[in-house]
N, C-alpha and C positions, 0 to 999 in steps of 0.2 A: 901566776894568772894568767894563762895563756887564753883560754876560750870565754872562760865566765869570771864577772865580778858577781857577788851576790846580789842580788835585787829584793830587797825587803823595805818596807815603808819604815825607816832610819827615823833615819831616821831616820837611812834609811831610812818612813819612818826611817821610821823612824824615820831617819834618820835614818827611817829608817832606812839613810839612810840608804840604802837601795841606789845602786849606781846602774849598771846595764846589765840585761842578757845579751849573747854572742846573737851575731849578726843571722845567723838559721834560725833564731827564736823571733825574727822580727817579720811578719806579715810583708808589710812594705815601708820602707824604711823613709821616714819623714823628711822633707826638705829642711834645708838649713832655717831657711826663713820660719819654718813652723816648728823648727825646735828654738830658734831665739824668743819667738812670740809663747811658748810653751814655757819655756825657762824664764821669762820675765812675769809670769803668773807665779811664781814662789814666793816673791816679797813684796813689799810696797815698792809703785811705783816711782817713789823717791830713790828707793835703793837702786831698784833693778834697772831704771834707765842708764843707769852710769856702771854698771856691773862687766866682769868679765863673763862672757857664757861661753862653757865649755860640754863638750860629749865625750862619753866613753867610746872608744873603739872596740870593735871585734876582739882585737887583739889586747886590750885594755888600758892602751895609752888614750891619753886626753887629748882632744883636738878642739883649739881654740876656734870658737864660731864669730866673735866679737869681742875686741880687746877693750876692757872698761878702764874705769880711773880710780874707784872710789874702793878699792880693794876688799871688796864682795865677788864671788864667783856663783854663778849660777847655773845649775843644771834643767833639764828639761827631762819632761815625764818618760818615763822608761815605759815603751808599750807592748814590754812583755808583761806587766804587771796588770791587773783587772782593773784599776781606776786611776786617776790622776797623780802623780807625787813628784813633782818638780820641787827642787830644793835650792836655796841660796845660803851662804854661808861666806863668813870672813876668814881671814887669812888661819888665824888660830884654829877654827873647824875644819879648813878643807885639809889640815895636815893632820887633824884626826881624824878625818876620813880615810886618807893616804895609809895613816896607821891602821885602821879598821881594815881595809880592803886589803893591806899588806900583811896580815896578822900579826903584826909588831904591837909593840906597847906605845901609847900616843907618850908625847912627852909630858911631864908630871907638870902640874901649873901652869899650863897653857890653855887657859879658858878660851873656848870659842862660842860663836853665836849663830845658829843655823834657823833660817826659815824653810817654813813647809805651808804656806797659805792656801793650797789645794788640799790639803791633807796627805794622810798616808793610807797606803792600804796593804792588807795582809802581810803582816809583819809577826815575828815570834817576840814575845815580849820577855821570853828568858835567855835563847840561843842567838848569838849575834852571826851565825852562818846558817841557819835553817833556811832552807829552799823551798819548803812546802809546809802544809800544816801536818802535825801528828798527834796523837794523844797526849803526847807530853810537853809539845815547846810550846803552849799557851797563845795560841795566834791571835791576834787583836785586829783591829780597824782601827784609825785616828782618825778624827776631824782636823780641820785647819788648826797650827799649832807652831809655837818656837822651842828651840831645844837650846838648853846650856850644855857644851859637853867639855871634858878635861879638867873639869872643879876637881880639889880634892876631894878625895871619898868621904870626909867628915861632911861637906856640903850637901850631899844625899840622905845623909841621914835625917835628915828633917822633912822628907816627903816618903810617901807611900811606894813600898816595893815590892808589893803585892805581884804575885805571877799571873794575876788575872785581875787588872787595876780597871779602875773607873776612870774612863779614858774623859769625861768631863771635867778632872779636875787634875792640877800638875801630878805627876808620877814618875818615879823611877823604872827606866827602861833598860835592861841588859844588865841589874842590878847584881852587885857581887862579882864583875866580869871589868877587867881592862876597859871597857866600851861602855861602861855605863852612864846614863846621861838623865837630865831632866826633859820630860816632855811637859810642856804648858799650853794648854789647849787656848785658841785666842776667840773662839765664837762659842 
């Protein structure tokens, strides 16, 4: 991952996740204070106030903006995406994000929890690495939500896995991949 880490509503979005585009894609880089404020919008104030805040640099390395104490890590909005998509995750979810970003398999049975209370914008519901919409990759937009990642595959069988889900109810994103996760709307 030299120049780009995929940015999609992880949980990116989604999950979408979404980590960051490289520095050339940014019009003006936000200040550290602006990034901290953005990252804190991802989770409830009671979680965000003591979370570690990190950002992804152009070289793909994480930079800590603020050290936290509660085991959660929050990331600011990616300015290269069309809407707000900050995220906040526990340690297991952060490990899952690293596996997704590194194209490796997440550790089995290591369930993680993520917040994206600002929502997620423009992510493929079927392709964890899609960079833009195509006729076949089922691009979606998701409102404020939480995610459960890393669960046993059978956990996800109780939820819709449609490529074109109703995003107003819980559904599985990236179904059938090592990165499938539950998207659960909160509004």
